[in-house]
N, CA, C and O atoms as a GROMACS GRO file, in nm:
protein
  336
    1MET      N    1  -1.446   0.688  -1.157
    1MET     CA    2  -1.369   0.573  -1.226
    1MET      C    3  -1.462   0.441  -1.230
    1MET      O    4  -1.521   0.406  -1.128
    2SER      N    5  -1.474   0.373  -1.346
    2SER     CA    6  -1.560   0.256  -1.307
    2SER      C    7  -1.500   0.181  -1.236
    2SER      O    8  -1.381   0.192  -1.206
    3ARG      N    9  -1.593   0.074  -1.190
    3ARG     CA   10  -1.546  -0.044  -1.113
    3ARG      C   11  -1.449  -0.112  -1.156
    3ARG      O   12  -1.348  -0.141  -1.092
    4VAL      N   13  -1.481  -0.151  -1.302
    4VAL     CA   14  -1.369  -0.240  -1.381
    4VAL      C   15  -1.233  -0.175  -1.364
    4VAL      O   16  -1.143  -0.244  -1.314
    5LYS      N   17  -1.206  -0.038  -1.402
    5LYS     CA   18  -1.071   0.009  -1.420
    5LYS      C   19  -1.017   0.026  -1.273
    5LYS      O   20  -0.895   0.019  -1.253
    6GLN      N   21  -1.113   0.052  -1.159
    6GLN     CA   22  -1.042   0.065  -1.038
    6GLN      C   23  -1.006  -0.056  -0.995
    6GLN      O   24  -0.926  -0.058  -0.903
    7ASN      N   25  -1.055  -0.184  -1.049
    7ASN     CA   26  -1.006  -0.334  -1.007
    7ASN      C   27  -0.881  -0.339  -1.074
    7ASN      O   28  -0.780  -0.384  -1.019
    8ARG      N   29  -0.884  -0.291  -1.199
    8ARG     CA   30  -0.754  -0.321  -1.280
    8ARG      C   31  -0.660  -0.252  -1.239
    8ARG      O   32  -0.549  -0.303  -1.252
    9VAL      N   33  -0.667  -0.115  -1.176
    9VAL     CA   34  -0.566  -0.046  -1.094
    9VAL      C   35  -0.503  -0.121  -0.983
    9VAL      O   36  -0.382  -0.146  -0.972
   10ILE      N   37  -0.615  -0.161  -0.888
   10ILE     CA   38  -0.570  -0.226  -0.768
   10ILE      C   39  -0.494  -0.338  -0.782
   10ILE      O   40  -0.393  -0.360  -0.716
   11ASP      N   41  -0.557  -0.441  -0.897
   11ASP     CA   42  -0.458  -0.539  -0.928
   11ASP      C   43  -0.345  -0.529  -0.965
   11ASP      O   44  -0.262  -0.613  -0.930
   12ASN      N   45  -0.305  -0.407  -1.060
   12ASN     CA   46  -0.159  -0.372  -1.106
   12ASN      C   47  -0.094  -0.331  -0.957
   12ASN      O   48   0.017  -0.378  -0.932
   13ALA      N   49  -0.134  -0.277  -0.894
   13ALA     CA   50  -0.047  -0.227  -0.741
   13ALA      C   51  -0.038  -0.357  -0.675
   13ALA      O   52   0.076  -0.383  -0.635
   14ILE      N   53  -0.128  -0.446  -0.653
   14ILE     CA   54  -0.118  -0.574  -0.596
   14ILE      C   55   0.000  -0.645  -0.648
   14ILE      O   56   0.090  -0.676  -0.569
   15ARG      N   57   0.012  -0.680  -0.804
   15ARG     CA   58   0.112  -0.733  -0.833
   15ARG      C   59   0.256  -0.672  -0.841
   15ARG      O   60   0.357  -0.742  -0.858
   16SER      N   61   0.257  -0.542  -0.828
   16SER     CA   62   0.376  -0.459  -0.825
   16SER      C   63   0.425  -0.496  -0.659
   16SER      O   64   0.543  -0.515  -0.629
   17ILE      N   65   0.343  -0.499  -0.586
   17ILE     CA   66   0.381  -0.498  -0.451
   17ILE      C   67   0.460  -0.658  -0.427
   17ILE      O   68   0.558  -0.673  -0.354
   18ALA      N   69   0.394  -0.768  -0.505
   18ALA     CA   70   0.426  -0.890  -0.500
   18ALA      C   71   0.586  -0.896  -0.535
   18ALA      O   72   0.678  -0.948  -0.472
   19VAL      N   73   0.588  -0.823  -0.662
   19VAL     CA   74   0.718  -0.828  -0.745
   19VAL      C   75   0.826  -0.780  -0.612
   19VAL      O   76   0.923  -0.849  -0.580
   20ILE      N   77   0.798  -0.680  -0.558
   20ILE     CA   78   0.889  -0.610  -0.434
   20ILE      C   79   0.927  -0.716  -0.369
   20ILE      O   80   1.043  -0.757  -0.372
   21THR      N   81   0.812  -0.784  -0.289
   21THR     CA   82   0.859  -0.908  -0.196
   21THR      C   83   0.913  -1.017  -0.255
   21THR      O   84   0.988  -1.085  -0.186
   22GLN      N   85   0.891  -1.050  -0.369
   22GLN     CA   86   0.962  -1.178  -0.436
   22GLN      C   87   1.114  -1.144  -0.492
   22GLN      O   88   1.194  -1.238  -0.495
   23ASN      N   89   1.149  -1.031  -0.529
   23ASN     CA   90   1.295  -1.012  -0.601
   23ASN      C   91   1.372  -0.917  -0.476
   23ASN      O   92   1.470  -0.849  -0.507
   24GLN      N   93   1.332  -0.918  -0.361
   24GLN     CA   94   1.433  -0.831  -0.257
   24GLN      C   95   1.435  -0.940  -0.120
   24GLN      O   96   1.351  -0.951  -0.030
   25CYS      N   97   1.545  -1.002  -0.139
   25CYS     CA   98   1.545  -1.088  -0.008
   25CYS      C   99   1.601  -1.030   0.124
   25CYS      O  100   1.594  -1.087   0.233
   26SER      N  101   1.656  -0.911   0.101
   26SER     CA  102   1.717  -0.824   0.201
   26SER      C  103   1.641  -0.748   0.281
   26SER      O  104   1.688  -0.670   0.364
   27LEU      N  105   1.494  -0.768   0.257
   27LEU     CA  106   1.392  -0.669   0.330
   27LEU      C  107   1.404  -0.722   0.487
   27LEU      O  108   1.416  -0.835   0.534
   28SER      N  109   1.396  -0.601   0.540
   28SER     CA  110   1.388  -0.629   0.707
   28SER      C  111   1.235  -0.706   0.729
   28SER      O  112   1.154  -0.726   0.639
   29GLU      N  113   1.221  -0.744   0.873
   29GLU     CA  114   1.101  -0.774   0.904
   29GLU      C  115   1.006  -0.654   0.910
   29GLU      O  116   0.887  -0.669   0.882
   30THR      N  117   1.052  -0.547   0.943
   30THR     CA  118   0.971  -0.418   0.975
   30THR      C  119   0.922  -0.391   0.805
   30THR      O  120   0.808  -0.371   0.764
   31ASP      N  121   1.030  -0.397   0.737
   31ASP     CA  122   0.978  -0.348   0.563
   31ASP      C  123   0.873  -0.476   0.497
   31ASP      O  124   0.798  -0.454   0.402
   32LEU      N  125   0.883  -0.617   0.568
   32LEU     CA  126   0.792  -0.691   0.504
   32LEU      C  127   0.645  -0.703   0.591
   32LEU      O  128   0.547  -0.768   0.554
   33LYS      N  129   0.655  -0.635   0.695
   33LYS     CA  130   0.524  -0.616   0.771
   33LYS      C  131   0.447  -0.496   0.704
   33LYS      O  132   0.324  -0.499   0.690
   34VAL      N  133   0.526  -0.393   0.665
   34VAL     CA  134   0.455  -0.279   0.600
   34VAL      C  135   0.415  -0.296   0.461
   34VAL      O  136   0.326  -0.227   0.412
   35ILE      N  137   0.494  -0.407   0.378
   35ILE     CA  138   0.457  -0.445   0.257
   35ILE      C  139   0.326  -0.550   0.278
   35ILE      O  140   0.234  -0.549   0.197
   36ALA      N  141   0.327  -0.617   0.363
   36ALA     CA  142   0.207  -0.722   0.390
   36ALA      C  143   0.083  -0.634   0.406
   36ALA      O  144  -0.026  -0.661   0.355
   37GLU      N  145   0.113  -0.515   0.492
   37GLU     CA  146  -0.006  -0.423   0.539
   37GLU      C  147  -0.073  -0.381   0.406
   37GLU      O  148  -0.189  -0.410   0.376
   38VAL      N  149   0.030  -0.294   0.313
   38VAL     CA  150  -0.036  -0.255   0.192
   38VAL      C  151  -0.098  -0.365   0.103
   38VAL      O  152  -0.197  -0.336   0.035
   39SER      N  153  -0.047  -0.488   0.098
   39SER     CA  154  -0.128  -0.575   0.022
   39SER      C  155  -0.249  -0.612   0.070
   39SER      O  156  -0.345  -0.621  -0.007
   40SER      N  157  -0.260  -0.640   0.219
   40SER     CA  158  -0.378  -0.676   0.252
   40SER      C  159  -0.501  -0.573   0.247
   40SER      O  160  -0.617  -0.610   0.228
   41ARG      N  161  -0.456  -0.427   0.268
   41ARG     CA  162  -0.520  -0.315   0.246
   41ARG      C  163  -0.583  -0.292   0.104
   41ARG      O  164  -0.695  -0.244   0.088
   42LEU      N  165  -0.492  -0.336  -0.007
   42LEU     CA  166  -0.548  -0.331  -0.142
   42LEU      C  167  -0.634  -0.432  -0.181
   42LEU      O  168  -0.723  -0.418  -0.265
   43GLN      N  169  -0.607  -0.556  -0.108
   43GLN     CA  170  -0.706  -0.675  -0.129
   43GLN      C  171  -0.840  -0.659  -0.058
   43GLN      O  172  -0.939  -0.718  -0.102
   44LEU      N  173  -0.846  -0.587   0.045
   44LEU     CA  174  -0.960  -0.556   0.091
   44LEU      C  175  -1.028  -0.431   0.014
   44LEU      O  176  -1.149  -0.438  -0.010
   45LEU      N  177  -0.964  -0.327  -0.021
   45LEU     CA  178  -1.025  -0.218  -0.108
   45LEU      C  179  -1.087  -0.300  -0.225
   45LEU      O  180  -1.201  -0.272  -0.262
   46LYS      N  181  -1.024  -0.389  -0.277
   46LYS     CA  182  -1.086  -0.486  -0.386
   46LYS      C  183  -1.203  -0.525  -0.387
   46LYS      O  184  -1.284  -0.499  -0.476
   47LYS      N  185  -1.229  -0.602  -0.275
   47LYS     CA  186  -1.320  -0.699  -0.212
   47LYS      C  187  -1.446  -0.595  -0.171
   47LYS      O  188  -1.562  -0.615  -0.209
   48LYS      N  189  -1.415  -0.505  -0.105
   48LYS     CA  190  -1.538  -0.422  -0.040
   48LYS      C  191  -1.625  -0.374  -0.142
   48LYS      O  192  -1.559  -0.315  -0.227
   49LYS      N  193  -1.738  -0.376  -0.166
   49LYS     CA  194  -1.829  -0.304  -0.284
   49LYS      C  195  -1.895  -0.207  -0.184
   49LYS      O  196  -1.883  -0.212  -0.062
   50GLY      N  197  -1.963  -0.123  -0.252
   50GLY     CA  198  -2.030  -0.030  -0.197
   50GLY      C  199  -1.948   0.088  -0.113
   50GLY      O  200  -2.008   0.145  -0.022
   51LYS      N  201  -1.826   0.120  -0.141
   51LYS     CA  202  -1.784   0.199  -0.078
   51LYS      C  203  -1.778   0.336  -0.148
   51LYS      O  204  -1.777   0.344  -0.271
   52THR      N  205  -1.772   0.444  -0.068
   52THR     CA  206  -1.824   0.562  -0.131
   52THR      C  207  -1.661   0.614  -0.206
   52THR      O  208  -1.555   0.558  -0.176
   53ASN      N  209  -1.667   0.692  -0.273
   53ASN     CA  210  -1.546   0.753  -0.347
   53ASN      C  211  -1.458   0.801  -0.233
   53ASN      O  212  -1.345   0.753  -0.226
   54GLU      N  213  -1.497   0.893  -0.143
   54GLU     CA  214  -1.445   0.916  -0.018
   54GLU      C  215  -1.342   0.812   0.064
   54GLU      O  216  -1.228   0.824   0.109
   55GLN      N  217  -1.424   0.720   0.060
   55GLN     CA  218  -1.384   0.600   0.138
   55GLN      C  219  -1.269   0.547   0.095
   55GLN      O  220  -1.167   0.529   0.162
   56ILE      N  221  -1.294   0.517  -0.052
   56ILE     CA  222  -1.186   0.458  -0.165
   56ILE      C  223  -1.057   0.542  -0.145
   56ILE      O  224  -0.947   0.496  -0.115
   57CYS      N  225  -1.090   0.689  -0.169
   57CYS     CA  226  -0.964   0.786  -0.180
   57CYS      C  227  -0.883   0.771  -0.051
   57CYS      O  228  -0.761   0.757  -0.057
   58GLN      N  229  -0.959   0.774   0.084
   58GLN     CA  230  -0.905   0.780   0.221
   58GLN      C  231  -0.801   0.639   0.207
   58GLN      O  232  -0.678   0.645   0.219
   59GLU      N  233  -0.854   0.552   0.188
   59GLU     CA  234  -0.800   0.419   0.180
   59GLU      C  235  -0.681   0.394   0.105
   59GLU      O  236  -0.604   0.306   0.143
   60ILE      N  237  -0.652   0.479  -0.024
   60ILE     CA  238  -0.568   0.487  -0.113
   60ILE      C  239  -0.448   0.567  -0.034
   60ILE      O  240  -0.332   0.525  -0.036
   61VAL      N  241  -0.489   0.695   0.039
   61VAL     CA  242  -0.421   0.769   0.071
   61VAL      C  243  -0.321   0.706   0.205
   61VAL      O  244  -0.207   0.745   0.227
   62ASN      N  245  -0.391   0.604   0.284
   62ASN     CA  246  -0.334   0.522   0.386
   62ASN      C  247  -0.230   0.423   0.315
   62ASN      O  248  -0.127   0.385   0.372
   63VAL      N  249  -0.268   0.383   0.182
   63VAL     CA  250  -0.166   0.285   0.124
   63VAL      C  251  -0.045   0.373   0.072
   63VAL      O  252   0.072   0.333   0.079
   64VAL      N  253  -0.073   0.469   0.033
   64VAL     CA  254   0.049   0.571  -0.014
   64VAL      C  255   0.133   0.600   0.120
   64VAL      O  256   0.256   0.599   0.125
   65LEU      N  257   0.056   0.625   0.216
   65LEU     CA  258   0.149   0.672   0.359
   65LEU      C  259   0.229   0.540   0.376
   65LEU      O  260   0.350   0.556   0.393
   66LEU      N  261   0.183   0.417   0.376
   66LEU     CA  262   0.258   0.309   0.384
   66LEU      C  263   0.363   0.287   0.309
   66LEU      O  264   0.468   0.243   0.358
   67LEU      N  265   0.351   0.315   0.180
   67LEU     CA  266   0.474   0.282   0.073
   67LEU      C  267   0.551   0.421   0.119
   67LEU      O  268   0.670   0.397   0.136
   68ILE      N  269   0.526   0.525   0.137
   68ILE     CA  270   0.618   0.616   0.148
   68ILE      C  271   0.715   0.581   0.282
   68ILE      O  272   0.836   0.602   0.281
   69ARG      N  273   0.646   0.528   0.390
   69ARG     CA  274   0.712   0.461   0.473
   69ARG      C  275   0.805   0.361   0.468
   69ARG      O  276   0.903   0.356   0.543
   70PHE      N  277   0.774   0.270   0.371
   70PHE     CA  278   0.846   0.175   0.306
   70PHE      C  279   0.973   0.208   0.216
   70PHE      O  280   1.077   0.143   0.222
   71PHE      N  281   0.949   0.326   0.125
   71PHE     CA  282   1.066   0.352   0.064
   71PHE      C  283   1.139   0.443   0.097
   71PHE      O  284   1.245   0.461   0.037
   72SER      N  285   1.098   0.527   0.206
   72SER     CA  286   1.147   0.636   0.279
   72SER      C  287   1.253   0.582   0.383
   72SER      O  288   1.193   0.527   0.476
   73LYS      N  289   1.390   0.577   0.398
   73LYS     CA  290   1.450   0.526   0.496
   73LYS      C  291   1.490   0.627   0.590
   73LYS      O  292   1.568   0.595   0.679
   74ASP      N  293   1.446   0.745   0.583
   74ASP     CA  294   1.440   0.876   0.670
   74ASP      C  295   1.356   0.886   0.740
   74ASP      O  296   1.353   0.992   0.803
   75CYS      N  297   1.256   0.791   0.766
   75CYS     CA  298   1.157   0.792   0.850
   75CYS      C  299   1.201   0.755   1.007
   75CYS      O  300   1.308   0.707   1.044
   76ASN      N  301   1.097   0.789   1.080
   76ASN     CA  302   1.115   0.734   1.198
   76ASN      C  303   1.045   0.606   1.231
   76ASN      O  304   0.970   0.565   1.142
   77ASP      N  305   1.055   0.526   1.352
   77ASP     CA  306   0.982   0.392   1.355
   77ASP      C  307   0.832   0.408   1.331
   77ASP      O  308   0.764   0.309   1.301
   78ASP      N  309   0.776   0.536   1.346
   78ASP     CA  310   0.633   0.554   1.386
   78ASP      C  311   0.596   0.614   1.228
   78ASP      O  312   0.497   0.684   1.206
   79GLY      N  313   0.685   0.578   1.138
   79GLY     CA  314   0.637   0.638   0.991
   79GLY      C  315   0.648   0.794   0.970
   79GLY      O  316   0.636   0.852   0.862
   80GLN      N  317   0.668   0.843   1.075
   80GLN     CA  318   0.696   1.008   1.038
   80GLN      C  319   0.839   1.048   0.986
   80GLN      O  320   0.951   1.006   1.014
   81MET      N  321   0.790   1.153   0.894
   81MET     CA  322   0.937   1.219   0.875
   81MET      C  323   0.994   1.307   0.945
   81MET      O  324   0.932   1.398   1.000
   82PRO      N  325   1.124   1.290   0.951
   82PRO     CA  326   1.197   1.382   1.086
   82PRO      C  327   1.166   1.539   1.055
   82PRO      O  328   1.138   1.590   0.946
   83LYS      N  329   1.180   1.602   1.183
   83LYS     CA  330   1.150   1.743   1.167
   83LYS      C  331   1.262   1.803   1.134
   83LYS      O  332   1.370   1.775   1.189
   84LEU      N  333   1.246   1.908   1.023
   84LEU     CA  334   1.383   1.963   0.974
   84LEU      C  335   1.399   2.094   1.094
   84LEU      O  336   1.498   2.167   1.092
   0.00000   0.00000   0.00000
């Protein structure tokens, strides 16, 4: 993916995360911390140049895991899904 397209995708994700925090007044402090971490990681990913595709993919995986933690109310406090 070109750097311009990558930045556009990251910008869209950052804007989407901002919409969540602006439109949800009932977020818990934990939820706000997770969302702030996601936003922070995306900002850093956008600013850092020279990362390999593998490093970028790993950071995206980390962001997705945080988002799963945010959207999944069935997660434990450590973000792990309960065992079946």
